[in-house]
TORLOTI-662704 format. One line per field, with one value per residue (C-alpha): residue in three letters; x negated, z negated, y. Coordinates in Angstrom, 2 decimals, decimal comma. Layout:
<nodes>
aa = [ALA / ...]
X = [X / ...]
Z = [Z / ...]
Y = [Y / ...]
</nodes>
This chain:
<nodes>
aa = [MET / LEU / SER / LEU / ASP / GLU / TYR / VAL / GLY / ILE / ARG / GLU / LEU / ALA / SER / GLN / GLY / ILE / GLY / VAL / SER / ASP / ILE / ALA / LYS / GLN / LEU / GLY / ILE / ASP / ARG / LYS / THR / VAL / ARG / LYS / TYR / LEU / GLN / GLY / ASN / ALA / ALA / PRO / PRO / ALA / ARG / LYS / GLY / ARG / GLU / HIS / SER / LYS / ARG / LEU / LEU / ASP / VAL / HIS / GLU / ASP / TYR / LEU / ARG / MET / ARG / MET / ALA / GLN / GLY / CYS / THR / ASN / GLY / GLU / VAL / LEU / LEU / ARG / GLU / ILE / ARG / GLU / ARG / GLY / TYR / THR / GLY / GLY / TYR / THR / MET / MET / ARG / LEU / PHE / LEU / LYS / PRO / LEU / ARG / GLN / GLU / GLN / GLY / TRP / ARG / PRO / GLU / ILE / ARG / TRP / GLU / GLY / PRO / PRO / GLY / LEU / TYR / ALA / GLN / ALA / ASP / TRP / GLY / HIS / PHE / VAL / ALA / GLN / LEU / PRO / ASP / GLY / SER / LYS / MET / LYS / LEU / TYR / VAL / PHE / VAL / LEU / THR / LEU / VAL / TYR / SER / ARG / VAL / MET / TYR / ALA / GLU / TRP / THR / THR / GLY / MET / ASP / MET / ALA / THR / LEU / GLU / ARG / CYS / HIS / GLU / HIS / ALA / LEU / ASP / TYR / LEU / GLY / GLY / VAL / PRO / LYS / PHE / ILE / VAL / TYR / ASP / ARG / LEU / LYS / THR / VAL / VAL / LEU / GLY / GLU / ASP / GLU / ARG / GLY / GLU / THR / ARG / PHE / HIS / PRO / ALA / PHE / ALA / ASP / PHE / ALA / GLY / CYS / TYR / GLY / PHE / ALA / LEU / LYS / ALA / THR / PRO / PRO / ARG / TRP / PRO / LYS / GLY / LYS / GLY / LYS / VAL / GLU / ASN / GLY / VAL / LYS / TYR / VAL / ARG / ARG / ASN / PHE / TRP / GLN / GLY / LEU / VAL / SER / MET / ALA / GLY / VAL / ASP / ASP / LEU / ASN / ASN / ARG / CYS / ARG / LYS / TRP / LEU / ASP / GLU / VAL / ALA / ASN / PRO / ARG / ILE / HIS / GLY / THR / THR / GLY / ARG / VAL / PRO / PHE / GLU / MET / LEU / LYS / GLU / GLU / GLY / LEU / LEU / PRO / LEU / PRO / LEU / ALA / LYS / PRO / TYR / PRO / ILE / ASN / PRO / ALA / VAL / LEU / ARG / THR / VAL / SER / ARG / ASP / CYS / LEU / PHE / SER / TYR / ARG / GLY / CYS / GLN / TYR / SER / LEU / PRO / PRO / GLU / TRP / ALA / GLY / LYS / THR / VAL / TRP / VAL / ARG / PRO / ILE / SER / ASN / ASP / ARG / VAL / VAL / VAL / SER / SER / GLY / GLY / GLN / VAL / ILE / THR / GLU / GLN / ALA / LEU / GLU / PRO / VAL / LEU / LYS / ARG / THR / VAL / ILE / ASN / GLU / ALA / HIS / TYR / ALA / SER / LEU / ARG / GLY / ARG / ALA / ARG / PRO / LYS / VAL / ILE / THR / PRO / MET / PRO / ARG / ILE / GLU / PRO / SER / SER / LEU / GLU / VAL / GLU / ARG / ARG / SER / LEU / THR / VAL / TYR / GLN / ALA / LEU / LEU / GLU / VAL / GLY / LEU]
X = [5,06 / 2,40 / 3,19 / 0,67 / 0,69 / -0,37 / -3,01 / -4,55 / -4,42 / -6,29 / -9,05 / -9,38 / -9,54 / -12,02 / -14,26 / -14,36 / -15,79 / -12,57 / -12,21 / -9,54 / -7,64 / -7,51 / -6,38 / -3,60 / -2,46 / -2,48 / -0,57 / 1,64 / 0,38 / -0,70 / -4,46 / -4,51 / -2,98 / -5,56 / -8,41 / -7,00 / -6,92 / -10,34 / -11,92 / -10,44 / -8,30 / -5,19 / -4,49 / -3,54 / 0,13 / 1,22 / 0,32 / 3,90 / 4,55 / 1,86 / 3,25 / 6,71 / 5,44 / 3,68 / 6,91 / 8,67 / 6,04 / 6,04 / 9,40 / 7,97 / 4,70 / 5,86 / 7,10 / 3,85 / 1,79 / 3,93 / 3,57 / -0,19 / -0,52 / 1,29 / -1,40 / 0,30 / -2,21 / -1,09 / -0,09 / 2,35 / 4,18 / 4,38 / 5,58 / 8,35 / 9,42 / 9,56 / 11,37 / 14,06 / 14,13 / 14,64 / 11,15 / 11,27 / 7,62 / 4,82 / 2,25 / -0,84 / 0,38 / 1,28 / -2,19 / -3,80 / -1,45 / -2,48 / -6,23 / -6,64 / -4,21 / -6,37 / -9,44 / -7,65 / -6,55 / -10,07 / -11,49 / -8,62 / -9,88 / -9,21 / -9,59 / -12,02 / -10,15 / -11,89 / -10,59 / -11,21 / -13,11 / -11,39 / -8,37 / -8,95 / -10,73 / -10,42 / -10,63 / -10,96 / -12,38 / -15,18 / -15,49 / -18,79 / -20,06 / -23,13 / -25,40 / -26,22 / -29,54 / -27,85 / -26,62 / -23,03 / -21,23 / -19,32 / -16,86 / -17,63 / -15,76 / -17,00 / -14,73 / -15,75 / -14,35 / -15,56 / -14,83 / -13,80 / -15,45 / -18,81 / -19,11 / -20,19 / -19,43 / -19,02 / -19,32 / -18,62 / -18,90 / -16,23 / -15,08 / -11,41 / -9,07 / -6,19 / -4,41 / -6,46 / -9,73 / -8,51 / -7,60 / -10,88 / -12,86 / -10,93 / -11,74 / -15,44 / -15,38 / -13,67 / -16,03 / -18,99 / -17,65 / -16,92 / -13,37 / -10,23 / -9,26 / -5,67 / -4,99 / -6,47 / -5,75 / -5,32 / -4,79 / -1,94 / -3,36 / -0,76 / -1,69 / -0,94 / 1,64 / 4,75 / 6,16 / 8,69 / 12,24 / 15,25 / 14,22 / 10,69 / 9,16 / 6,21 / 7,05 / 4,07 / 3,53 / 5,07 / 2,27 / -0,42 / 1,74 / 1,91 / -1,90 / -2,26 / 0,19 / -1,92 / -5,02 / -3,23 / -3,86 / -1,20 / -1,07 / -1,18 / -1,03 / -2,23 / 0,22 / 0,17 / -2,75 / -4,45 / -7,96 / -9,03 / -6,81 / -9,52 / -12,60 / -14,81 / -14,51 / -14,59 / -17,99 / -18,92 / -18,24 / -20,34 / -23,14 / -23,10 / -23,25 / -26,10 / -28,21 / -27,68 / -26,53 / -29,12 / -31,84 / -31,01 / -33,32 / -31,65 / -29,31 / -28,77 / -25,00 / -22,34 / -23,64 / -27,14 / -25,64 / -23,76 / -26,83 / -28,87 / -26,02 / -25,71 / -29,42 / -28,99 / -26,09 / -28,15 / -31,42 / -30,49 / -26,85 / -25,84 / -29,17 / -29,72 / -28,96 / -25,67 / -25,68 / -22,41 / -22,47 / -26,22 / -26,17 / -26,85 / -23,61 / -24,71 / -25,25 / -21,84 / -20,23 / -20,73 / -18,34 / -15,55 / -13,84 / -12,31 / -9,54 / -10,79 / -10,46 / -7,23 / -7,53 / -9,39 / -9,43 / -9,33 / -6,04 / -5,00 / -5,80 / -4,00 / -1,26 / 1,85 / 5,50 / 8,48 / 11,37 / 14,78 / 15,83 / 19,32 / 22,17 / 21,30 / 17,74 / 16,02 / 13,60 / 12,55 / 8,98 / 7,60 / 10,75 / 11,45 / 13,22 / 11,80 / 13,46 / 12,71 / 14,04 / 17,59 / 16,50 / 14,98 / 18,20 / 19,04 / 15,59 / 12,67 / 9,37 / 6,01 / 4,93 / 1,20 / -0,77 / -3,89 / -4,88 / -3,53 / -1,13 / -0,41 / 1,29 / 1,63 / 4,97 / 4,76 / 6,61 / 5,36 / 2,05 / 3,68 / 2,88 / 6,13 / 4,89 / 2,12 / 3,18 / 2,38 / 3,88 / 6,18 / 4,58 / 7,90 / 10,16 / 13,74 / 13,16 / 14,48 / 12,05 / 13,82 / 12,08 / 14,69 / 13,19 / 14,26 / 17,92 / 17,78 / 19,43 / 22,28 / 23,17 / 25,43 / 27,55 / 31,17 / 31,69 / 34,29 / 37,61 / 37,90 / 41,09 / 42,57 / 43,41 / 46,90 / 47,34 / 47,04 / 50,22 / 49,64 / 51,32 / 53,00 / 55,03 / 56,64 / 60,09 / 60,54 / 64,06 / 64,49 / 66,78 / 67,94 / 66,46 / 69,97 / 69,94 / 66,91 / 68,41 / 71,55 / 69,42 / 67,68 / 70,97 / 72,21 / 69,04 / 69,63]
Z = [18,31 / 16,60 / 12,97 / 10,18 / 9,70 / 13,31 / 13,12 / 9,98 / 11,61 / 14,69 / 12,58 / 10,31 / 13,16 / 15,06 / 11,97 / 12,09 / 15,63 / 17,37 / 20,94 / 22,31 / 24,18 / 21,17 / 18,90 / 21,35 / 21,43 / 17,64 / 16,99 / 20,10 / 21,27 / 24,71 / 25,28 / 26,34 / 23,03 / 21,11 / 23,10 / 22,63 / 18,84 / 18,67 / 20,77 / 18,53 / 21,29 / 19,11 / 15,58 / 13,07 / 12,05 / 9,03 / 5,72 / 4,44 / 6,30 / 4,27 / 1,01 / 2,07 / 2,82 / -0,53 / -2,29 / -0,41 / -1,67 / -5,26 / -5,92 / -4,76 / -6,73 / -9,55 / -7,07 / -5,07 / -8,24 / -9,28 / -5,87 / -5,77 / -9,27 / -7,93 / -5,26 / -2,24 / -0,65 / 3,01 / 4,03 / 6,73 / 4,29 / 1,70 / 4,33 / 5,39 / 1,79 / 0,80 / 4,02 / 2,92 / -0,31 / 1,54 / 2,52 / 5,81 / 6,12 / 8,24 / 7,77 / 7,69 / 4,77 / 2,86 / 3,48 / 2,15 / -0,81 / -1,54 / -1,41 / -5,02 / -6,21 / -4,57 / -6,29 / -9,65 / -8,90 / -7,93 / -11,24 / -13,48 / -16,80 / -17,14 / -19,80 / -18,80 / -18,54 / -20,18 / -21,05 / -24,03 / -23,53 / -21,47 / -20,50 / -17,07 / -13,81 / -10,56 / -7,03 / -3,61 / -0,09 / 1,57 / 5,37 / 7,24 / 10,82 / 11,56 / 14,57 / 16,13 / 17,90 / 21,33 / 20,66 / 19,98 / 16,78 / 14,32 / 11,64 / 8,16 / 4,88 / 1,33 / -1,50 / -4,81 / -8,24 / -11,30 / -14,98 / -16,47 / -19,86 / -19,04 / -15,40 / -14,29 / -10,57 / -7,96 / -4,20 / -1,26 / 2,48 / 4,94 / 8,53 / 7,56 / 4,77 / 5,19 / 2,28 / 2,33 / 2,34 / -0,50 / -2,64 / -1,89 / -2,88 / -6,15 / -6,92 / -6,32 / -8,35 / -11,39 / -11,21 / -11,14 / -14,17 / -16,02 / -16,97 / -16,19 / -17,31 / -18,41 / -15,66 / -12,24 / -10,76 / -7,00 / -4,59 / -2,08 / -0,38 / 1,99 / 0,87 / -2,74 / -2,76 / -0,57 / -1,84 / -4,45 / -5,10 / -5,56 / -9,20 / -8,24 / -9,58 / -7,66 / -5,43 / -5,27 / -2,46 / -3,68 / -2,22 / -4,09 / -7,23 / -7,13 / -6,91 / -9,84 / -11,88 / -11,36 / -12,64 / -15,46 / -14,70 / -14,26 / -11,31 / -11,60 / -8,79 / -8,75 / -7,77 / -4,06 / -2,99 / -6,38 / -5,85 / -9,35 / -10,69 / -9,72 / -9,89 / -11,33 / -8,27 / -5,91 / -7,41 / -7,06 / -3,32 / -3,02 / -4,99 / -2,64 / 0,34 / -0,97 / -2,73 / -1,08 / 2,45 / 3,07 / 1,98 / 4,76 / 7,75 / 9,49 / 8,77 / 10,26 / 9,69 / 7,01 / 5,04 / 4,97 / 3,94 / 1,03 / -0,15 / -0,26 / -1,89 / -4,62 / -5,36 / -5,45 / -7,93 / -10,21 / -10,04 / -9,42 / -9,90 / -13,09 / -15,04 / -14,60 / -17,26 / -16,14 / -15,65 / -17,53 / -20,36 / -20,88 / -21,36 / -19,26 / -17,70 / -18,12 / -21,85 / -22,25 / -20,44 / -23,60 / -25,39 / -22,80 / -24,24 / -20,87 / -20,61 / -19,59 / -16,00 / -16,06 / -13,00 / -12,92 / -9,11 / -6,77 / -5,86 / -2,42 / -0,27 / 3,03 / 4,69 / 2,61 / 3,60 / 1,39 / 1,51 / -0,18 / -1,58 / -0,43 / -2,65 / -1,82 / -3,14 / 0,26 / 1,81 / 5,44 / 6,71 / 10,20 / 11,57 / 8,67 / 5,32 / 1,96 / -1,41 / -4,72 / -8,25 / -8,72 / -11,01 / -7,95 / -5,93 / -4,81 / -5,74 / -3,58 / -3,49 / -1,78 / 0,62 / 1,30 / 3,37 / 1,70 / 4,65 / 8,04 / 6,52 / 2,94 / 1,28 / -2,20 / -3,29 / -6,08 / -7,71 / -10,16 / -10,57 / -11,32 / -8,95 / -8,34 / -6,09 / -3,73 / -0,91 / 2,55 / 5,65 / 7,90 / 11,37 / 13,17 / 13,71 / 12,45 / 9,57 / 6,02 / 3,37 / 0,12 / -3,15 / -5,05 / -8,39 / -7,59 / -7,60 / -10,67 / -12,94 / -10,47 / -10,04 / -13,10 / -12,28 / -11,34 / -7,62 / -6,26 / -5,31 / -1,66 / -0,10 / 2,43 / 5,60 / 7,06 / 9,74 / 13,23 / 15,29 / 18,87 / 21,47 / 23,04 / 19,83 / 19,80 / 21,30 / 22,82 / 23,50 / 26,98 / 27,74 / 30,91 / 31,84 / 31,80 / 27,99 / 27,73 / 30,28 / 28,14 / 25,06 / 26,93 / 27,99 / 24,37 / 23,30 / 25,84]
Y = [44,32 / 42,23 / 41,47 / 41,86 / 38,05 / 37,58 / 40,32 / 38,82 / 35,38 / 36,66 / 38,19 / 35,17 / 32,62 / 34,78 / 34,91 / 31,10 / 31,20 / 30,16 / 31,49 / 33,80 / 31,06 / 28,75 / 31,62 / 32,45 / 28,82 / 28,45 / 31,66 / 31,64 / 35,02 / 36,18 / 36,07 / 39,71 / 40,71 / 38,68 / 40,22 / 43,75 / 43,45 / 41,80 / 44,56 / 47,22 / 48,73 / 48,68 / 49,75 / 47,04 / 46,85 / 48,84 / 47,27 / 47,49 / 44,22 / 42,49 / 43,80 / 42,70 / 39,15 / 39,02 / 40,00 / 37,21 / 34,76 / 35,97 / 34,36 / 31,00 / 31,16 / 28,89 / 26,30 / 26,40 / 26,01 / 23,02 / 21,31 / 21,89 / 20,44 / 17,35 / 17,00 / 18,59 / 21,00 / 20,80 / 24,33 / 23,20 / 20,97 / 23,74 / 26,22 / 23,85 / 23,35 / 27,03 / 27,91 / 25,48 / 27,51 / 30,82 / 32,07 / 34,04 / 35,08 / 33,62 / 30,87 / 33,08 / 35,17 / 32,04 / 30,61 / 33,79 / 33,68 / 30,07 / 30,73 / 31,96 / 29,28 / 26,61 / 28,01 / 27,86 / 24,31 / 23,26 / 24,49 / 23,47 / 22,03 / 18,32 / 15,65 / 12,92 / 9,65 / 6,71 / 3,26 / 1,01 / -2,26 / -4,94 / -2,85 / -1,30 / -1,90 / 0,07 / -1,36 / 0,24 / -0,14 / 1,81 / 2,18 / 1,90 / 1,65 / -0,49 / 0,02 / -3,38 / -4,16 / -4,02 / -0,49 / -1,45 / -0,54 / -2,70 / -1,66 / -2,91 / -2,59 / -2,88 / -3,95 / -2,38 / -3,23 / -1,31 / -1,90 / 1,45 / 0,97 / -0,59 / 0,66 / -2,81 / -2,94 / -5,64 / -5,05 / -7,35 / -6,66 / -7,82 / -7,26 / -6,83 / -5,72 / -8,20 / -9,87 / -13,07 / -11,08 / -8,86 / -11,87 / -13,63 / -10,51 / -10,33 / -13,95 / -13,36 / -10,13 / -11,69 / -14,66 / -12,24 / -10,36 / -13,58 / -12,60 / -10,62 / -7,08 / -6,46 / -3,90 / -3,18 / 0,26 / 0,78 / 3,62 / 3,33 / 0,21 / -1,27 / -4,77 / -3,77 / -0,96 / -0,98 / 2,33 / 3,44 / 2,33 / 4,62 / 5,22 / 6,23 / 2,99 / 1,53 / -1,45 / -3,82 / -6,30 / -9,57 / -11,70 / -9,79 / -9,60 / -13,40 / -13,55 / -11,11 / -13,19 / -16,30 / -14,53 / -12,76 / -9,09 / -6,40 / -4,00 / -0,22 / 2,33 / 5,93 / 8,69 / 9,63 / 11,84 / 11,65 / 10,21 / 11,29 / 8,51 / 6,02 / 8,20 / 5,46 / 3,24 / 6,26 / 7,07 / 3,39 / 3,46 / 6,63 / 4,96 / 1,96 / 4,31 / 6,47 / 3,87 / 0,47 / 1,35 / 4,05 / 1,65 / -0,81 / -0,95 / -3,88 / -6,77 / -10,20 / -10,31 / -10,03 / -13,03 / -11,53 / -8,19 / -9,79 / -11,73 / -8,54 / -6,62 / -9,26 / -8,90 / -5,10 / -5,45 / -7,72 / -5,82 / -2,17 / -1,16 / -2,93 / -3,01 / 0,76 / 3,35 / 4,82 / 8,58 / 9,15 / 6,62 / 6,74 / 2,96 / -0,14 / -1,52 / -5,16 / -4,59 / -2,92 / -5,86 / -7,91 / -5,53 / -5,75 / -8,83 / -9,76 / -12,32 / -15,76 / -16,91 / -18,96 / -21,19 / -24,47 / -24,31 / -21,30 / -19,72 / -21,04 / -18,03 / -18,48 / -16,45 / -17,17 / -16,85 / -16,05 / -18,52 / -18,56 / -21,94 / -22,94 / -24,12 / -27,72 / -27,10 / -26,98 / -24,51 / -24,38 / -24,26 / -24,83 / -26,41 / -28,81 / -28,65 / -29,72 / -30,24 / -28,49 / -29,01 / -27,62 / -24,76 / -23,06 / -23,04 / -19,51 / -18,15 / -17,07 / -18,96 / -18,55 / -21,29 / -21,27 / -23,80 / -25,18 / -27,38 / -28,34 / -30,87 / -29,72 / -26,73 / -25,30 / -23,81 / -21,22 / -18,36 / -15,75 / -17,51 / -20,89 / -23,75 / -25,62 / -28,38 / -29,40 / -31,70 / -33,00 / -31,43 / -33,45 / -33,71 / -34,28 / -31,28 / -31,06 / -33,46 / -33,05 / -34,30 / -35,20 / -35,97 / -38,01 / -36,92 / -33,35 / -34,41 / -36,68 / -34,11 / -33,68 / -37,36 / -37,59 / -34,58 / -35,12 / -35,05 / -32,65 / -34,15 / -35,04 / -33,72 / -36,15 / -34,26 / -34,43 / -37,10 / -35,76 / -35,77 / -36,79 / -34,62 / -37,65 / -38,29 / -34,86 / -34,35 / -30,93 / -29,72 / -28,43 / -25,48 / -23,91 / -20,54 / -19,07 / -19,33 / -17,04 / -14,65 / -14,34 / -13,53 / -10,72 / -9,24 / -9,26 / -7,47 / -4,72]
</nodes>
């Protein structure tokens, strides 16, 4: 017999314009049964089943409210979780039960989050599709960084979101702003956030953490599925889409797009009176008090690799080994090419060395100055090995096989 959950599900899906076959597939019911209940040829199941399901859900209401407050709104996930806690009802009744809770959650009062001058910025990507003159389409991405206090924003268009592109966009953004905020907040970008450790602490990508250390800003990540944690930059991406992107008639390429976007930032976005603050972002920028840009030359943005320095103060790279000062033995360092024949070795924002690459494979390149502090140490004693005895000098006693046969008989 059809349950009340299934009956309600049929009626609700039908009201959304879903056909009989699709309803049957979603609910796992025969098409004839679906058609019978939609045509009114069968009476709905008794309502006591619905009241029973509601009573089953009442005991899980506090848990569902807590999970929704944490950002989990996926009905299938919630169903799986409460079934592990003992719920035996169906999905449709749970979805109906959640509907008023979702409405409460959507209109829950919140405190507007603002930041003092110079403290926070938010960064994110926006995704776009451009129609080319030949009719083909091209994916484009816009990097947006917004200062929380002044709302000054920077935007840059790219064709990718890899680590090198992300770092380059940050350099251009901080140069445009004329300084560095103390914290930059990110969503769960894979190039920034790797996940959480066993204690629930955020694990940041070590390559990007090294970049942030060089520029002097700290990384912050929003909780999972919590877009309101970076609402300023979310609104910035929307503003780029609605104001700049919709005003484009054509473009000659990414460089042309960035030139026009820079003009839009200087003449439209940042000189306007902001709708929330009621002030001009460029004027408020003077109050930010950003940290100065720390680098005399740009950070070497190239794909970097992580290497562990051996006990004899060597690290390997592209088939050769190179020395480092002894204080780096046993530690990990970043090796980043800055040209075809030179690399920079760094750790935690500190440049350890810059050196030429050895063109011949299987070479070990030693800088004698790296070992200067080790030269005066006492050398370990060398143990002289025992002299080898040649087989020809050994005398082996020979016995008759009858001796061994007698031993076996004694053993028996």
